[in-house]
N, C-alpha and C positions, 0 to 999 in steps of 0.2 A: 245080483246082476239084474238089471232092468230089461224086461222083454220088450222088444220093439213092436209097435202097433203097425200093421200093414197100412201103407199110405192111403188106400181107398177108404179106410175106416177113420182116417183123420178128419178133422173138421175142414170142409171145403168152404171158402169165403165167397167165391163167385162161380156162377154156372151159366154157360151158354148152351141151351138145349138143342136137341135135334130139330131141324127145320129153321133154326135161327140163322141170320146172316149178320156179320159185322165186318166193317172195313175201317182200318185206321191203326192207331198205336195203343197197345195195351201194356200198362205198367201195373205191377202188383207186388205185395210184400208177403202174402200168404198163399196157400194152395188154391189154384184155380182149375176148374174142369171145363173143357170145351167139347161139345158133341155136335155143334153146328158147323157152319162155314165161316172161316176167318181169312181175311186178306190184309196183310200189313206187317207190323212189327210187334214183337212180344219181348218184354224185358222184365226180368225178376231175378232175385237171388234165391227164390224159393222154388216150388214144384209146379209144373204144368202137366195136367193129365188131359190127353186128347183121346176120347173114346172111339169106338168102332165106327160111329157115324160121322166123326169129325173129318173135315176137308180143309186143310190149312195150306195156304200159299203165303209163306212168311219168312222173315228174318227173325230167328228165335235165339235169344240169349238168356238162359235160365240156369238155376242151380241144378235141377233135375227135370228131365223130360220122360214121361211115360206115355208112349204113343201106340195106339191100336188102330188108328184110322189112316187116312191118306195125307201125305205131306209132300210138298214141293217147295224147296228153298234151302236155306242154310241154318244149321243148328250149331250153337255153341253152348255147351253145358259144363259148368265148373265141377259138378260132382259125378253125374252119370246120366246115361241115356238108356232107357229100356224100350225095346221094340217088341211089342206083343202081337201075335197073330190076331187078325189078318192085316197088319200094318203094311202100307205100300209107301216106300220112301224114295224120293228122287232129289238129289242135291248133295250138299256136303255136311259132314258131321265132324265136330271137334269136341272131344270129351276124354277124360281120363279112364272111364269105365263104360263099356258098351255091352249090353246084354241083348241077345237076339233069340227070340223063340223060333222054333221050327214053323214054317208056313209064312214067314215074313218075306215080302219082296223088297229087296234092298239094292238100289242102283245109285250108289253114292261114292264120293271120295271120303276117306276117313283119316283123321289126324288124331293120334293119341300117344301118350308117353307111357313108359313102363313095360315095353315089350320084352319078352323072354324071362320074366320073373316067375318064381315058383307060385303055385296057385294061392297060397296064403298071403304072400306079399302082393300079388297081382291085384287082389281086391282092394288093397290099401293104396297102391300106387298107380294102377292103371292096367286094364285088361279087357279082353274080349271074351265073353261067355256065350255059348250057344246052348239053348234049352230046348228039350224035346217035349 
């Protein structure tokens, strides 16, 4: 059985560092990390990592979103959304799996499938997980 590598250790193809600002449309095929300010649209089938210093006001449509910073807008993720402390989210989220760490501020509407499933099935089909 192959052990999965944590996403942060995977190869990141693009990086917007703290203090950077970008406005527009971002399209990508591989993992991208944002730690600066972004305004606009983000589209990918892969993973977007938004660090603690990230400030996003965007329409996001990605495979996976891992968010630790500030977000205002709409999120659509085909695989999962992970909200890590100290994330602050305002807007809507549509995803089959949502993981929320303790300490996250979440003021959002949420649409997901797979409610009421046993824990093992929930991870496969859709679930909300809260981590301390």
